[in-house]
C-alpha positions, 0 to 999 in steps of 0.5 A: 146632225153630222157625226165624225168617226176617226178609224185606225188601221191596225194589226188584226187582233187575232194576229200574234205580233213579233218584235223585229230582230233589231228592236226597232218596232213590231214586224207588220210585213205580210200581216193581216190588218184590220180596223181597230176594234174600238173604232169599229164600235164607234162606227157602229154607234154612229150608224145606230144613231143615224138609224134612229133618225137623230143623225143625218150623216156619218163621216169616217176619217183615217190618217195614214198611208194609202192602204187606210182606204181599205179601213175606210171602205169597211167603215162605209160598208158598216154604214158610214156615208162617206170617207176622208183619208189624210194620207201620209207616210210619216209615223203618226203619233196621238198628238199629230192625229189629234191636230189633223182631226181638229183641222177636219172638225173645223172644216166639217163642223160635226156636232159629234165626234165618236172614236175608240178609246184607244188603239190596240197597237200602241194602247195610247188612249190619248187621241180623243182627250187631246182632240177635245183639249185642242178643239175646246170641246166637252168630252166623255171617255169610255162610254158604255151608253150614249143617248143623243138629243137635239142639242145635248148628249147623255153618256154613261161610263164605267168608273172604278166605283160604279157608273157615272152619267155625264150630260154634254152640250154639243158639239162634243167628243166621245170615246167608246168602250167595249160594252157600248155595242156589238158591231154588225156583220158586214154583208157583201151587198154593203161592201159593194155599195161602199166601193161607190161611196165618196172618199176624199183624200187630203195631205197634212199640208192641205190642213196646215198641220205638221205631223213630224213625230215628237217622241222617239222609240228607243227600243221595242222588246218582248216581255220576259217569258213566264216560268212554269207553274209549280205545285206546293204541298201546303199553304205555309209553303205557298206563303213562303214562296210568295214572300221570299221568291215572288216577293209579292207579299 
């Protein structure tokens, strides 16, 4: 059984991002980049399924510029068998990425696609759902537990009212939530082994996909600064301020 795991290179979650002075986007010059945390969980889950013996091959995929090879090497150090980079300098929006992944799904014919529920840079939470729609595959989003059998997968997911359990026929698309697992620490020997693993590079044109942006960002701005807190003498004053100043009640 083959599993495809898309991974995205994003600004590291520990970095405090700054908006560019001209409001055109976020300044990522000389900023530490790393694998999207939700995608790291997806890679870990795929590798665990392989260690259980139900998966034979884990393929990591990334779309972006040449620097995304670092992210793929990290995925291979975690345990992915090989990597595929769709190299482009275009700004990739969720629909374009979903189309690229659909082309790779048709090429590789995986039985399962596991990806993070969202990227921490744009927080779009769209790629997995768009891929499932384009490829006409069953999907389970925000997975907190995955049980894989020969021809089906059972996914537990958290919903507003509690837990929901879905059973999907393979092939299928799953997006991961934080509670699914805790990714392993990548050791130096595995990092060295990852350098020797196969990494194929394609262009969007090779896959017959147009990745031109469909949406235009007009302006990026920082959220307004929070005001300092105040102490109130009694409940009546608190209620008055919530009602007349904050206008939340």
